[in-house]
C-alpha positions in Angstrom: -0.1 -0.1 0.1 3.1 2.1 0.4 3.6 2.4 -3.0 0.0 4.0 -3.8 -0.5 6.6 -0.5 -2.4 8.8 -2.7 -5.4 6.8 -3.0 -6.0 7.3 0.7 -3.7 10.6 1.8 -5.1 14.0 2.5 -4.2 15.6 -0.8 -3.5 19.5 -0.9 -6.2 19.6 -4.0 -9.4 18.6 -3.4 -10.3 14.8 -5.3 -12.2 11.8 -5.1 -9.4 10.3 -2.7 -10.0 13.3 -0.2 -13.2 12.1 1.5 -12.9 12.6 5.5 -15.3 11.9 7.9 -16.0 15.6 7.7 -16.9 15.5 4.4 -19.5 13.0 4.3 -23.5 14.4 3.9 -25.6 12.0 5.7 -28.9 13.1 7.2 -27.6 12.4 10.6 -24.4 14.5 10.1 -26.6 17.7 8.9 -28.8 17.5 12.1 -25.8 17.1 14.5 -23.8 20.0 12.7 -27.0 22.1 13.1 -27.4 21.1 16.6 -23.8 21.4 17.7 -22.3 25.1 17.2 -18.2 24.0 16.7 -16.3 27.4 17.1 -14.6 28.7 14.0 -11.3 28.5 16.1 -11.7 24.5 16.5 -13.3 24.2 12.6 -9.7 26.0 11.1 -7.9 23.9 13.4 -9.4 20.9 11.9 -9.0 21.9 8.6 -5.7 23.0 8.8 -4.8 19.6 10.6 -6.3 17.5 7.7 -4.9 19.4 5.4 -1.3 18.1 6.2 0.7 15.9 3.6 0.0 12.2 4.6 -2.6 13.2 6.5 -6.0 10.6 6.2 -9.0 12.3 6.8 -11.0 9.7 6.1 -13.0 8.2 9.3 -15.5 5.2 8.9 -17.2 6.5 5.7 -17.2 3.5 3.2 -14.1 3.8 0.5 -15.7 3.4 -3.1 -14.5 1.0 -5.7 -13.1 3.8 -8.0 -11.2 5.3 -4.8 -9.3 2.1 -4.2 -5.7 1.4 -4.9 -4.7 -0.6 -8.1 -3.4 -4.3 -7.9 0.1 -4.9 -7.2 2.6 -7.1 -6.1 4.0 -4.9 -3.8 0.6 -4.3 -2.3 0.3 -7.7 -1.8 3.6 -8.1 0.1 2.7 -4.7 2.3 -0.3 -7.5 4.0 2.4 -9.9 5.4 4.5 -6.8 6.1 2.0 -5.3 8.3 1.0 -8.2 10.2 4.4 -9.4 10.6 5.8 -5.6 11.8 2.9 -5.2 14.2 3.3 -8.5 16.1 7.0 -8.8 16.1 6.9 -7.2 19.5 8.1 -8.0 23.0 4.2 -7.6 24.3 3.3 -11.2 22.5 6.8 -12.5 23.7 5.0 -12.1 27.1 2.5 -14.3 26.6 4.7 -17.0 25.9 6.3 -16.6 29.4 2.7 -17.8 30.6 3.8 -21.5 29.6 6.5 -22.3 32.1 6.2 -19.4 34.6 2.2 -19.7 35.3 0.9 -23.1 33.8 4.1 -25.0 35.0 4.2 -26.4 31.6 7.7 -28.0 29.9 9.4 -26.8 27.2 8.0 -29.0 24.6 4.5 -28.6 25.7 4.9 -25.2 25.9 6.5 -25.0 22.3 3.2 -27.1 20.9 0.5 -25.3 22.5 2.1 -22.1 21.3 2.2 -22.9 17.9 -1.1 -24.5 17.1 -2.8 -22.3 19.4 -1.4 -19.3 17.5 -2.2 -21.3 14.2 -5.8 -21.0 15.2 -6.3 -17.5 16.8 -4.3 -16.3 13.4 -6.7 -18.2 11.5 -9.7 -16.4 13.3 -8.1 -13.0 12.3 -7.3 -14.1 8.4 -11.2 -15.0 7.9 -12.0 -11.7 9.6 -9.5 -9.5 7.1 -11.3 -11.1 3.9 -14.4 -8.3 4.5 -12.1 -5.4 3.9 -11.3 -5.2 0.7 -15.0 -7.0 -0.6 -16.8 -4.2 1.6 -14.6 -1.0 1.8 -15.7 -0.8 4.9 -14.3 -0.9 8.3 -14.6 -4.2 10.8 -17.1 -2.9 13.2 -19.3 -1.5 10.7 -19.4 -4.9 8.8 -20.6 -6.1 11.4 -23.8 -4.4 11.4 -24.3 -6.8 8.5 -23.7 -9.5 10.8 -25.4 -8.5 13.8 -27.7 -5.5 12.8 -27.1 -2.0 13.2 -28.0 -1.8 17.5 -26.6 -5.1 18.7 -23.4 -4.6 16.9 -22.6 -1.6 19.1 -21.6 -4.1 21.9 -19.0 -5.8 20.1 -17.9 -2.4 18.8 -17.5 -1.1 22.5 -15.8 -4.5 23.6 -13.2 -4.0 20.7 -12.5 -0.4 22.1 -11.7 -1.8 25.2 -9.6 -4.4 23.7 -7.7 -2.5 21.6 -7.0 0.1 24.3 -6.2 -2.7 26.6 -3.3 -3.9 24.4 -1.5 -0.5 23.9 -1.8 -0.1 27.8 0.2 -3.2 27.6 2.5 -2.1 25.1 2.9 1.1 26.6 3.6 -0.7 30.3 6.3 -3.1 28.5 8.0 -0.4 26.7 8.0 1.6 29.9 9.9 -1.3 31.6 12.4 -2.0 29.0 13.4 1.7 28.7 13.9 1.8 32.7 15.3 -1.8 32.7 17.9 -0.4 29.9 19.0 2.8 31.6 20.0 0.8 34.8 16.9 2.5 36.9 18.1 5.7 35.8 15.0 6.5 33.4 11.3 5.8 35.5 9.0 3.5 33.8 6.4 6.6 34.1 9.1 8.1 31.3 9.6 5.3 29.3 5.6 5.2 29.3 5.4 8.7 27.9 7.9 7.8 25.0 6.3 5.3 23.5 2.8 6.6 24.3 3.7 9.7 22.1 5.4 7.8 19.2 2.3 6.1 19.2 -0.2 9.0 19.0 1.8 11.2 15.9 1.6 7.9 13.7 -2.1 7.2 15.1 -3.0 10.5 14.1 -1.9 11.0 10.5 -3.5 7.7 9.7 -3.4 4.6 7.3 -0.4 6.2 5.1 2.1 6.9 7.5 0.8 4.0 9.5 1.6 1.8 6.6 5.2 3.3 5.8 6.2 3.1 9.3 5.5 -0.9 9.4 6.7 -1.4 6.4 10.5 -0.5 8.1 9.5 -1.2 11.5 9.9 -4.8 11.7 13.5 -4.9 10.4 15.4 -3.8 13.5 13.1 -5.9 15.3 13.6 -9.2 13.8 17.5 -8.2 13.9 17.7 -7.6 17.6 15.5 -10.4 18.2 18.1 -13.2 16.5 20.5 -11.9 18.5 18.3 -12.3 21.5 18.3 -15.9 20.5 22.2 -16.0 20.1 22.5 -14.3 23.4 20.0 -16.2 25.5 19.5 -19.3 23.9 22.1 -21.6 25.2 20.3 -20.5 28.2 17.1 -22.0 27.5 16.1 -25.1 29.5 14.7 -27.5 26.7 14.5 -30.4 28.8 12.1 -28.1 31.0 8.9 -31.0 31.9 5.5 -29.8 32.8 4.3 -30.2 36.4 1.6 -32.2 37.7 -0.2 -35.0 37.7 -1.8 -35.9 34.3 -5.2 -34.2 34.4 -3.3 -31.2 35.9 -1.0 -31.2 33.1 -3.5 -31.5 30.7 -5.9 -28.9 32.1 -2.6 -26.5 32.0 -2.1 -27.7 28.3 -5.7 -26.1 26.9 -5.7 -23.3 29.2 -2.1 -22.1 27.9 -3.5 -23.1 24.2 -6.7 -21.1 24.9 -4.4 -18.1 25.8 -2.5 -18.3 22.7 -5.3 -18.6 20.8 -6.5 -15.1 22.0 -3.6 -12.9 21.6 -3.7 -13.3 17.4 -7.3 -13.7 17.4 -8.0 -10.3 19.3 -6.8 -8.8 15.8 -10.3 -10.0 14.5 -12.2 -6.9 15.7 -10.1 -4.7 13.3 -8.7 -6.9 10.8 -10.9 -5.1 8.0 -9.7 -2.0 9.1 -6.5 -1.8 7.3 -7.7 -3.4 3.8 -10.4 -1.1 3.2 -8.1 0.8 0.3 -7.7 -2.8 -1.6 -9.2 -3.4 -5.1 -12.8 -4.9 -4.2 -12.0 -7.9 -6.3 -8.9 -8.9 -4.2 -8.8 -12.5 -4.0 -10.4 -13.6 -0.4 -8.1 -16.7 -0.2 -5.2 -14.2 -1.1 -6.3 -11.6 1.8 -6.7 -14.3 4.3 -3.3 -16.6 3.6 -1.0 -13.2 3.6 -2.8 -12.5 6.7 -2.5 -15.8 8.2 1.2 -15.9 7.4 2.4 -12.5 8.6 0.5 -13.2 11.8 1.4 -16.8 12.3 5.3 -16.4 11.7 5.5 -13.1 14.1 3.8 -14.8 16.8 5.4 -18.2 16.8 8.8 -16.7 16.9 8.3 -14.3 19.7 6.3 -17.5 21.6 8.8 -19.4 21.5 11.5 -16.6 22.8 9.1 -16.1 25.6 8.8 -19.5 26.2 12.9 -19.8 26.2 13.2 -17.2 28.5 10.6 -18.6 31.4 12.3 -21.9 30.8 15.5 -20.7 31.8 14.5 -18.6 34.9 14.6 -22.1 37.1 18.4 -22.2 36.4 19.6 -18.7 35.8 19.5 -16.4 38.6 20.2 -13.1 37.0 17.1 -13.9 35.0 15.3 -15.0 38.1 16.3 -11.6 39.6 15.2 -9.6 36.8 11.8 -11.3 36.3 10.9 -10.1 39.8 11.4 -6.7 38.9 9.3 -6.9 35.6 8.9 -8.9 32.6 10.6 -6.0 30.3 13.5 -6.4 32.9 13.6 -10.0 32.0 14.0 -9.3 28.1 16.7 -7.1 28.6 18.7 -9.8 31.0 18.4 -12.0 28.0 21.2 -9.8 26.3 23.0 -9.4 30.0 26.4 -10.9 28.3 26.5 -8.3 25.3 27.4 -5.0 28.0 26.7 -2.0 26.2 25.3 -3.2 22.7 22.8 -5.5 24.8 21.5 -2.1 25.8 21.4 -0.9 22.8 19.1 -4.0 21.3 17.0 -3.6 24.7 16.3 -0.4 23.8 15.0 -1.0 20.0 12.7 -4.2 21.2 11.3 -1.6 23.7 10.6 0.9 20.9 9.3 -2.2 18.7 5.8 -2.2 20.7 5.1 1.0 19.0 4.5 -1.1 15.9 2.1 -3.3 17.8 0.3 -0.1 19.7 0.0 2.0 16.6 -2.9 -0.4 14.5 -4.4 -1.1 18.0 -5.1 3.1 18.5 -6.0 3.5 15.1 -9.2 0.9 15.1 -10.3 1.9 18.5 -10.6 5.6 17.4 -12.6 4.4 14.2 -14.5 2.2 16.8 -15.6 5.1 18.4 -17.0 6.8 15.4 -18.9 3.6 14.6 -20.7 3.8 18.2 -23.2 6.2 17.1 -23.7 9.6 15.2 -22.5 12.0 17.5 -19.3 9.7 17.7 -19.0 9.6 14.1 -18.9 13.4 13.7 -15.8 13.9 15.9 -12.7 13.5 13.1 -11.1 10.6 13.7 -7.5 12.1 14.7 -9.4 13.5 18.3 -10.5 10.1 18.9 -6.6 8.7 18.4 -5.7 11.6 20.9 -8.4 10.9 23.2 -7.6 6.9 23.2 -3.7 7.3 23.9 -4.5 9.8 26.8 -6.5 6.8 28.2 -4.2 4.1 27.3 -1.6 6.8 29.2 -3.7 6.7 32.1 -4.3 3.2 32.4 -0.4 2.3 32.0 0.5 4.6 35.1 -1.9 3.2 37.1 -1.1 -0.5 36.2 3.0 -0.4 35.7 3.3 -2.5 38.6 1.1 -5.2 37.8 1.8 -6.2 34.1 1.5 -10.0 34.5 -1.9 -10.1 36.6 -3.5 -7.2 33.8 -2.3 -9.6 31.3 -3.9 -12.6 32.1 -7.1 -11.5 33.5 -7.6 -9.1 30.5 -6.2 -11.5 27.7 -9.1 -14.0 28.6 -12.0 -11.9 29.0 -11.2 -10.4 25.8 -10.4 -13.8 24.1 -14.2 -14.8 25.1 -16.4 -12.4 23.2 -14.0 -12.2 20.0 -14.2 -15.7 18.8 -18.0 -16.0 19.6 -18.7 -13.1 17.3 -16.4 -14.7 14.6 -18.6 -18.0 15.0 -21.5 -16.0 14.2 -19.8 -14.0 11.3 -18.9 -17.7 10.1 -22.2 -19.1 10.2 -24.0 -16.1 8.8 -21.8 -16.2 5.9 -22.1 -19.7 5.1 -25.3 -20.6 5.9 -27.5 -17.6 5.1 -25.4 -15.1 2.7 -23.7 -17.5 0.5 -26.4 -17.1 -2.2 -27.9 -13.4 -1.1 -24.6 -11.8 -0.8 -24.4 -8.1 0.7 -25.1 -4.6 -0.4 -22.2 -2.7 1.0 -23.4 0.7 0.1 -26.2 0.5 2.7 -23.8 0.7 5.5 -26.1 3.0 7.5 -29.7 2.2 6.3 -31.4 0.6 9.5 -34.1 -0.6 7.3 -31.8 -2.8 5.2 -29.8 -4.3 8.2 -30.5 -7.4 10.2 -32.5 -6.7 13.3 -30.0 -8.7 15.0 -31.9 -10.5 17.6 -30.3 -13.7 16.7 -27.1 -12.6 16.8 -27.6 -11.0 20.0 -29.3 -13.6 21.7 -26.2 -16.0 20.5 -23.7 -13.7 21.7 -25.4 -13.6 25.0 -25.7 -17.4 25.1 -22.1 -17.7 24.3 -21.3 -15.2 27.0 -22.9 -17.4 29.2 -20.9 -20.3 27.9 -18.1 -18.6 28.7 -18.9 -17.6 32.2 -19.8 -21.3 33.1 -16.3 -22.5 31.5 -14.2 -19.5 32.5 -11.3 -20.4 35.2 -9.8 -17.0 36.6 -8.3 -16.1 39.8 -11.7 -14.2 41.0 -13.8 -16.7 39.7 -14.0 -20.2 38.6 -17.3 -21.3 36.7 -18.7 -24.5 37.1 -17.7 -26.4 34.0 -14.3 -25.4 34.5 -14.5 -26.9 37.7 -15.5 -30.2 36.4 -13.0 -29.7 33.5 -10.2 -30.2 36.5 -9.6 -26.5 36.6 -9.1 -25.8 32.7 -10.2 -22.5 31.3 -12.9 -23.6 28.5 -14.4 -20.7 28.5 -14.1 -19.7 25.0 -14.7 -23.6 23.9 -17.9 -23.7 25.9 -18.8 -20.0 24.5 -18.5 -21.0 20.6 -20.5 -24.1 21.0 -23.5 -22.5 22.5 -22.7 -19.5 20.1 -22.9 -22.2 17.4 -25.6 -24.3 18.3 -28.4 -21.5 19.5 -27.5 -19.1 16.0 -29.2 -21.0 13.0 -32.3 -21.9 14.1 -32.7 -18.3 15.9 -31.4 -16.9 12.4 -34.4 -19.1 10.9 -36.9 -17.5 12.8 -35.7 -14.1 12.7 -35.5 -14.2 8.6 -38.9 -16.1 8.7 -40.5 -13.5 10.9 -38.8 -10.0 9.6 -37.6 -10.9 6.2 -34.1 -9.7 6.7 
């Protein structure tokens, strides 16, 4: 996409490719502009900002087929690079630590769960990404076609929380690592602010700068991560065995497998956001495979590094001491034998979380616009500023409790995202494979489904997730029967998959849409 930025960036001269959220002319926006009196100074400021070269003024307005970029090999490669660059970061590495440290799994068990759990989660995001080119709509706008205009606001809100949560984790980890690299001279607070500011700049400018950034950000990351393999690899304990009886080990395997599904699948609620400028006739299979490849390769690499570092803690006192400070300090300790060069590598790894934070902030801002007509009337860049501010506050408040936040947050967010994907999959394959969609009517409440079936199935899925949930603060009835295993996502998906087809059939029979 970087080779055709003119197709989606704000150009000095007004043309068909410079449509922004403030340029749409829907009845709702006309009413809002009449009700709201926006000071002329703010209007001038917004106009000046949106006229900057490379600035994406568009919000959630559909990208028309004639506004899309032309197909090219470079654009196809950029798909995989985008996902690889955004996820070959230390926050995903931290998820790998849970295998040995939290679930007491051996190296081999952890590696297998991480590899195949990651594959399932990446496939989920890959599937949701196919709707971007064909529709020209953002992911949560696409959800209106599957869950209805009003019910779709529930996953939209949850996705905003999810994106902000992950970006908060990025800020904390980046701050921890910068503090550790400085030997404590720089506080975690300063590190968090640095990560937040850089993320803000790129997220505010939008898709053009975002793609340029991700196009090259992966290169220094992959270099320093391979250096980490060479530096820390000899201390990995590949012979580490899982702890507990057979039932306990099996429960921990499934729990860690599920965790490794949650992390890459968390992008499912934003996957289409980054494809709306791709040609309408882009192959769905190609979009799926390129997304899957970029995600799975990056997640497998960082999962393995996290598992390796976690496995070596028991036999490496320096690593154990660093882990007692923070997960970020543990990563820095992996470069311990490289002196000042190791510190430099630690800085590069710390700044790598910015690549992960930018798309999350971008999608959270779009979600705020999808939530309602008043949210849509606020420019995307303003919402980006608000999201970064919230992330900064949350990161400063939770900087000393990262692993606890990470563990509880990931599980809760993983439940709903997979339930949503199940509903989309069934609606697509069972009810829409012949009828198709009219993507131009993304705001037409009379055309969009009522979403009664989707809402009931979504809530039933949540009920199943609660029954199968295994968390520090709550253990569901089915989780107890499963030997203390977190089966929430699987029970929830089962409830949704079983309930949706008959409910949707009744909805179509009664309301015809």
